[in-house]
Structures are given as C-alpha cells and as structure tokens.
Residue, then its C-alpha position, 0 to 999 in steps of 0.5 A: m840493179l836487178a835482183a839475183d832471182e829477177p830474169l835479166n830481160f824483164k825490165t828491157k821487155e817491159k819498156n819495150m812493151e811500153a814503147t810499142e803501145v806509145m808507137k801504136s798510139k801515135v799511129d792511131i792518132f795520126n791515121k785518125k787526123h790524117p787519112v790517105g790523101s790528106p795534105v801534110t808537110v814533111v820536113k826533109d833530112l836537110g830541114e826543107k819543108f815539103e808539101t805532099k799528101v798521105k799515100y798509105p796509112a802510118e804504121i810502125l816500121s819493123g817494130h821500131t819506128p812509127v812512119v808514114w808513106l807520102f806521095g812524091i817521096s821515095g820510102c817513108y818518113e818518121l811521124d815526128r817529121v810530119q806536120a799537118 
C-alpha cells in the first residue's frame, strides 16, 4: 500500500523502468549472438517451427515488447519465440 504522501505512480514508474532495462538487455544479447543474416528458428502461432534468418536487428516494439524481424515472415516475432 502506498503512503499518503507517496506519488501514486512511483512504484509503477519504477517497475516500468526495470522492465525496460530487462527488454533492452534481451535485445542487446540477441543482436550480439544473432546478427542480421543469422539462421534462426521461430515458433509460429500454432506451434509450427519455421527455419529462417534475421532480417533486421531486434528492437523494443512500441516500448513494450522485444521483437525481431525475420525473412519470409510478415511482421515481427517476440524474441521469446525465436531459437538459434
């Protein structure tokens, strides 16, 4: 519970900053290990595994999701769904 004099958004803001740092770390690690052109496997929506290559470096999409752009796939996929 927040103290009466503590701003309402303090804890939310702190958690968002931590989450952003975690996402940035995931993106940085992925990009170091898997530069553009690297072969990867993505697990698609219905569980199908699809062999492809990294098209563009991973990034944080709209400030909330670490993603990577892949050849042969429209749009991007969450980093958690991509395997090397």
